[in-house]
C-alpha positions as CSV (number, residue, x, y, z in Angstrom):
1,M,128.9,-20.7,212.6
2,S,129.1,-17.4,210.6
3,S,126.3,-15.3,210.1
4,R,124.3,-14.8,207.8
5,H,123.6,-11.3,208.3
6,A,125.8,-7.9,207.7
7,T,125.5,-7.2,211.3
8,V,124.4,-8.7,214.7
9,A,123.6,-6.3,217.6
10,I,122.4,-6.9,221.0
11,Q,120.8,-3.5,222.6
12,T,120.4,-3.0,226.3
13,V,117.0,-1.0,227.0
14,H,118.0,1.7,229.4
15,D,115.1,4.3,229.3
16,R,111.2,5.1,228.6
17,A,112.1,5.5,225.0
18,D,113.7,2.2,224.8
19,L,111.1,0.5,226.5
20,K,108.7,1.6,223.9
21,A,111.0,0.1,221.6
22,F,111.0,-2.7,223.1
23,F,107.6,-3.3,223.4
24,D,107.1,-2.8,219.3
25,V,109.1,-5.6,218.5
26,T,105.6,-7.1,218.8
27,R,104.6,-5.4,215.5
28,H,107.7,-6.9,213.4
29,V,107.3,-10.2,214.8
30,Y,103.6,-10.8,214.2
31,R,102.8,-8.8,211.8
32,D,101.1,-11.0,209.3
33,D,99.4,-13.1,212.4
34,P,95.7,-11.8,211.9
35,N,95.6,-13.3,215.4
36,W,97.8,-11.1,217.2
37,V,96.6,-8.7,219.6
38,Q,98.8,-5.7,220.3
39,P,98.7,-5.1,223.9
40,L,98.0,-1.6,225.4
41,T,101.5,0.7,224.9
42,L,101.0,2.8,227.8
43,E,99.5,-0.2,230.3
44,R,102.7,-2.2,229.3
45,L,105.4,0.5,230.0
46,D,103.3,1.1,233.2
47,H,103.3,-2.5,234.3
48,L,107.4,-2.4,234.1
49,N,107.1,1.1,236.2
50,P,108.6,0.0,239.7
51,K,106.9,3.3,241.3
52,K,103.6,2.1,239.6
53,N,103.6,-1.9,240.1
54,P,104.6,-3.4,243.6
55,F,104.6,-7.0,242.1
56,L,108.5,-5.7,240.8
57,D,109.2,-5.5,244.4
58,G,112.4,-7.6,244.7
59,I,112.5,-8.4,241.1
60,E,116.0,-7.4,239.4
61,A,115.5,-7.2,235.5
62,A,116.8,-6.3,232.8
63,Y,115.7,-5.8,228.9
64,W,117.4,-6.6,225.8
65,I,116.4,-5.9,222.1
66,V,118.3,-8.0,219.3
67,H,119.1,-6.2,215.8
68,L,119.8,-7.8,212.7
69,D,120.9,-6.0,209.9
70,G,119.6,-3.0,211.1
71,R,116.2,-3.9,211.9
72,P,114.6,-5.0,215.5
73,A,114.2,-9.1,215.2
74,G,113.9,-10.3,218.7
75,R,113.8,-9.6,222.6
76,I,114.0,-11.3,225.9
77,S,114.3,-10.0,229.6
78,A,115.8,-11.4,232.1
79,Q,115.3,-11.2,236.0
80,V,115.8,-12.7,239.8
81,N,113.0,-12.5,241.9
82,R,113.7,-12.7,245.7
83,A,109.8,-13.6,246.3
84,H,110.6,-17.0,244.1
85,L,113.7,-17.7,245.3
86,E,112.8,-17.5,249.0
87,R,110.0,-19.7,248.6
88,H,111.5,-22.3,246.8
89,H,115.7,-22.3,247.6
90,D,116.6,-23.5,243.9
91,A,118.5,-20.8,242.6
92,T,116.6,-20.0,239.8
93,G,116.4,-17.2,237.5
94,H,113.8,-16.2,234.9
95,F,113.6,-15.1,231.5
96,G,110.5,-13.6,230.0
97,F,109.1,-11.4,226.9
98,L,110.8,-13.6,224.3
99,E,109.4,-12.9,220.8
100,A,111.8,-13.0,217.7
101,I,111.5,-13.8,213.8
102,D,112.0,-17.0,213.1
103,D,116.0,-16.8,212.6
104,E,118.4,-19.0,214.6
105,E,120.9,-16.6,215.3
106,A,118.0,-13.9,217.0
107,F,117.3,-16.9,219.2
108,G,121.2,-17.6,220.0
109,L,122.1,-14.2,220.9
110,L,118.9,-13.3,222.9
111,I,118.8,-16.7,224.9
112,E,122.8,-16.3,225.4
113,T,122.7,-12.6,226.7
114,A,119.9,-13.6,229.1
115,E,122.1,-17.1,230.3
116,T,125.2,-14.7,230.9
117,W,123.4,-12.3,233.2
118,L,121.9,-14.8,235.3
119,G,124.9,-16.6,235.5
120,L,126.6,-13.3,236.9
121,R,124.1,-13.3,239.4
122,Q,124.7,-17.2,240.6
123,M,121.6,-18.4,239.1
124,E,122.4,-22.1,238.5
125,R,119.0,-22.6,235.9
126,M,117.1,-20.8,233.6
127,Q,113.1,-20.9,233.8
128,G,110.3,-19.0,231.7
129,P,109.2,-17.2,229.8
130,F,107.6,-15.5,232.7
131,S,106.9,-11.9,232.6
132,L,107.9,-11.2,234.8
133,S,106.5,-13.3,237.4
134,I,104.1,-16.4,237.2
135,N,101.8,-14.2,238.4
136,D,102.3,-12.6,235.6
137,E,101.8,-14.0,231.7
138,T,103.3,-17.0,231.9
139,G,104.8,-19.6,228.9
140,T,104.9,-19.6,225.3
141,L,102.4,-21.0,223.0
142,V,102.7,-24.4,221.4
143,E,99.3,-25.2,221.0
144,G,96.3,-23.4,219.8
145,F,97.6,-20.7,217.3
146,T,94.3,-20.1,215.3
147,T,92.6,-18.0,217.7
148,P,93.5,-14.6,219.5
149,P,95.0,-14.5,222.7
150,S,92.9,-13.9,225.7
151,M,93.8,-10.9,228.0
152,M,96.9,-11.5,230.1
153,M,97.6,-14.5,228.3
154,P,100.6,-14.8,225.8
155,H,101.0,-15.5,222.1
156,G,104.0,-17.6,219.9
157,K,104.8,-18.9,216.8
158,P,105.0,-22.5,215.7
159,Y,108.6,-22.1,215.3
160,Y,109.5,-21.1,218.8
161,D,109.3,-24.3,220.8
162,A,112.2,-25.8,217.9
163,R,114.3,-22.6,218.1
164,L,114.1,-22.8,222.0
165,A,115.3,-26.2,221.6
166,E,118.3,-25.6,219.6
167,Q,119.4,-23.4,222.6
168,G,119.2,-26.7,224.9
169,L,116.1,-25.3,226.6
170,A,113.6,-28.4,227.5
171,K,109.9,-28.3,228.7
172,A,109.5,-27.8,232.2
173,K,106.0,-27.4,232.5
174,D,102.9,-26.9,230.1
175,L,99.4,-24.8,231.0
176,I,96.5,-25.5,229.4
177,A,93.7,-22.7,228.8
178,Y,90.2,-24.4,228.6
179,R,87.5,-22.2,226.5
180,Y,83.2,-22.8,227.4
181,D,80.1,-22.1,225.6
182,N,78.4,-19.6,228.1
183,T,75.0,-20.2,226.1
184,Q,75.2,-23.8,227.5
185,P,73.7,-25.1,230.8
186,L,75.4,-26.1,233.7
187,P,75.3,-30.4,233.0
188,P,73.0,-31.6,235.4
189,T,75.0,-33.9,237.7
190,A,77.2,-30.1,238.2
191,R,73.7,-28.4,238.9
192,R,72.3,-31.1,241.1
193,L,75.4,-31.4,243.4
194,I,75.3,-27.3,243.5
195,E,71.9,-27.7,244.5
196,R,71.8,-30.3,246.7
197,T,74.8,-28.7,249.1
198,A,73.2,-25.7,249.8
199,K,70.2,-26.8,250.7
200,T,72.2,-29.2,253.4
201,G,75.9,-28.8,253.5
202,G,75.9,-25.2,254.2
203,L,77.1,-23.4,250.8
204,V,76.3,-20.0,250.2
205,V,77.7,-18.3,246.5
206,R,77.6,-14.5,246.4
207,P,79.2,-11.9,244.2
208,L,81.1,-9.6,245.1
209,D,80.3,-6.7,248.0
210,M,81.8,-3.4,245.9
211,R,81.2,-1.4,248.9
212,R,83.9,-3.4,250.7
213,Y,85.7,-3.3,247.4
214,V,89.6,-3.5,248.5
215,D,89.0,-6.0,251.2
216,E,87.3,-8.1,249.3
217,I,90.0,-8.4,246.5
218,R,92.1,-9.1,249.7
219,L,89.7,-11.7,250.9
220,I,89.7,-13.4,247.0
221,C,94.0,-13.1,247.0
222,D,93.6,-14.7,250.9
223,I,92.1,-17.5,249.4
224,F,94.3,-17.6,246.3
225,N,97.0,-17.9,248.3
226,D,95.9,-21.1,250.4
227,A,94.8,-22.9,247.4
228,W,97.6,-22.5,245.2
229,A,100.4,-22.7,248.3
230,G,101.2,-26.6,247.1
231,N,101.0,-26.1,243.6
232,W,104.5,-25.9,241.2
233,G,106.3,-22.6,240.8
234,F,103.7,-20.8,243.0
235,I,104.6,-17.3,244.3
236,P,102.0,-15.5,247.0
237,F,99.7,-12.6,246.6
238,G,101.2,-10.4,249.1
239,D,99.3,-7.1,250.7
240,A,100.6,-4.4,248.1
241,E,99.9,-6.4,245.3
242,S,96.1,-7.2,246.1
243,Q,96.0,-3.6,246.3
244,Y,97.7,-2.8,243.2
245,L,95.4,-6.0,241.5
246,A,92.1,-4.3,242.7
247,K,92.9,-0.7,241.5
248,A,94.3,-2.5,237.9
249,I,91.2,-4.2,237.1
250,R,88.6,-1.9,238.9
251,P,87.7,0.1,235.6
252,L,86.7,-3.4,234.1
253,V,84.9,-5.0,236.5
254,T,81.3,-5.5,238.3
255,A,80.0,-7.7,241.3
256,G,78.8,-10.4,238.8
257,C,82.7,-10.8,237.8
258,F,83.6,-12.0,241.2
259,A,82.2,-15.0,243.2
260,I,82.4,-16.4,246.5
261,A,81.6,-19.3,248.3
262,E,81.1,-19.7,251.5
263,L,80.7,-23.5,253.4
264,D,79.4,-23.4,257.1
265,G,79.7,-19.1,257.0
266,E,83.6,-19.2,256.0
267,P,84.7,-18.3,252.5
268,A,85.9,-21.6,251.1
269,A,86.5,-20.6,247.3
270,M,86.6,-18.0,245.0
271,T,87.1,-16.8,241.4
272,V,87.2,-14.0,239.3
273,T,86.4,-13.4,235.7
274,L,86.8,-10.2,233.5
275,P,85.5,-8.9,230.3
276,N,87.9,-9.8,227.5
277,L,90.0,-7.0,226.8
278,N,91.7,-8.3,224.0
279,E,88.9,-8.3,222.2
280,A,87.8,-4.6,223.0
281,I,91.6,-3.5,221.6
282,A,92.2,-6.0,218.7
283,D,92.7,-2.8,216.6
284,L,93.8,-0.1,218.5
285,D,97.3,-1.3,217.7
286,G,98.5,-0.7,221.1
287,R,97.3,3.4,221.0
288,L,95.1,4.8,223.0
289,L,95.4,8.2,221.0
290,P,93.7,10.3,219.3
291,F,90.6,8.2,219.8
292,G,91.5,4.7,220.9
293,W,89.9,5.8,224.8
294,S,86.8,6.9,223.2
295,K,86.5,3.3,221.4
296,L,87.5,1.1,224.5
297,L,85.8,3.1,226.4
298,W,82.3,2.2,224.1
299,R,83.4,-0.9,223.4
300,L,83.6,-2.3,227.5
301,K,80.6,0.0,229.0
302,V,78.2,0.1,226.1
303,S,78.1,-2.2,223.7
304,G,79.8,-4.8,225.3
305,V,82.3,-8.0,224.3
306,T,81.6,-11.4,223.6
307,S,84.0,-12.9,225.4
308,A,85.9,-13.3,229.2
309,R,88.2,-14.6,230.7
310,M,88.4,-16.3,234.2
311,P,92.5,-15.5,235.4
312,L,91.9,-16.4,239.4
313,M,89.7,-19.6,240.7
314,G,90.7,-21.2,244.0
315,L,89.7,-23.3,246.7
316,R,90.8,-23.5,250.4
317,R,92.8,-26.5,250.9
318,K,90.5,-27.9,253.4
319,W,87.9,-28.1,251.2
320,H,90.2,-30.1,248.0
321,G,88.9,-33.6,247.4
322,T,85.8,-33.5,249.4
323,L,82.1,-33.4,248.0
324,K,81.3,-29.9,249.5
325,G,84.1,-28.2,248.3
326,T,83.6,-29.4,244.7
327,A,80.4,-27.8,244.8
328,A,81.8,-24.6,246.3
329,A,84.1,-24.6,243.2
330,L,81.2,-25.5,240.9
331,G,79.0,-22.8,242.4
332,V,81.4,-20.1,241.8
333,I,82.3,-20.5,238.2
334,D,78.2,-21.4,237.8
335,A,77.5,-17.8,239.1
336,V,79.8,-15.6,237.1
337,N,79.1,-17.9,234.3
338,R,75.7,-17.3,234.6
339,Y,76.5,-13.0,235.0
340,H,78.3,-12.9,231.9
341,T,75.4,-14.5,230.0
342,S,73.5,-12.0,230.7
343,Q,76.0,-9.3,229.9
344,G,76.1,-10.8,226.3
345,V,79.5,-13.1,226.7
346,R,79.1,-16.1,224.2
347,E,82.4,-17.9,225.4
348,G,84.7,-17.8,228.0
349,E,88.4,-19.0,228.8
350,L,89.4,-20.6,231.9
351,S,93.6,-20.2,232.2
352,W,95.6,-21.4,233.0
353,V,95.9,-25.0,234.6
354,L,98.6,-26.9,235.1
355,E,98.7,-30.0,233.3
356,D,99.1,-32.2,235.7
357,N,96.1,-30.7,238.2
358,T,93.9,-33.4,238.0
359,A,91.7,-31.7,241.0
360,I,90.6,-28.6,239.0
361,Q,91.0,-30.7,235.8
362,R,88.0,-33.2,236.9
363,I,85.9,-29.8,237.9
364,I,86.8,-27.7,234.7
365,D,85.4,-31.4,233.0
366,A,82.2,-30.8,235.2
367,V,81.5,-27.7,234.0
368,G,82.0,-28.8,230.1
369,A,84.8,-26.4,229.2
370,T,87.1,-27.9,226.5
371,A,91.1,-27.5,226.6
372,Y,92.1,-25.5,223.1
373,K,95.9,-24.2,224.2
374,R,98.7,-25.2,225.6
375,Y,101.6,-22.9,227.1
376,R,104.9,-24.4,227.9
377,V,107.3,-23.0,230.8
378,Y,111.2,-24.4,229.6
379,E,114.1,-24.5,231.4
380,K,117.9,-24.8,231.6
381,A,121.0,-25.7,233.9
382,L,123.7,-22.7,233.4
């Protein structure tokens, strides 16, 4: 195919300046999209700094920017995740951070570059986008373009799905985001189940003990690791990751952002909710200087935000399929919802949920949430 462009070039990211340019690509892709929220550049740079982020341990990654006619037109990463390979033994490498203008050559060169890099590392399949793992931003948006992304969730353009199909990538799995109205009470049937189990079934729901913050985050990660162990693509949180998570979210949270349910005196379920940082940074254009810091602190600590996201929820497997387990899961969701409502939050997002995870979908239905965004993970044999 002949090129429509005078020059087409791929740039390998080598240093911090290149990484800044890598993250700036989204300014070009989404410049006419009113729903795009530019991430904080400093946070993104730290996220890809192996000295600061233990989630990068065991991940070999490379990053590229595609230029068309001398202008940035897209970006991509390719990565081999040792933790994934050790758990799944599937010779699968990943791509991530995929963003590009609506141009076949841009997508073609990005995907080809990632494929070649993964093939040289003996990978037999490419899957993504994961930025950089399934415990980070996952998938690209295929439904729900009319609202902004919540914090730590990807966005996308409607043409992405077709452009990826042109490059031979097919759907591997869809992920669903659910929206719920914090101003509405829990449905009566769910409320009765929680109350009955609290009276006769040994259910106790509590907030996080902030005096034992790091240990409590370890407990939450332990419940998560057990709850999600059988799920598609799962990679567990290690201790270093749990401590990093604890530090990363500490400025955003209070005790009521968490709920832990105990059944018969043992921790059985948990949930984590976070104020929607994207609501607070939407007009900062990714910059904290010169006045971004003060605006962000004011919005998070004084004026507050009106939306929240629930990125983590889990129920230990021994309680799956039981009424007591369902009550525990409903109990933690209800507890954090009531807390956030008291803080002025009007709307929440539960995300993400695997499209075929019917057990958690039944619980989500029971709290009155509705699906409103769909994300897709793609794959291709190499």
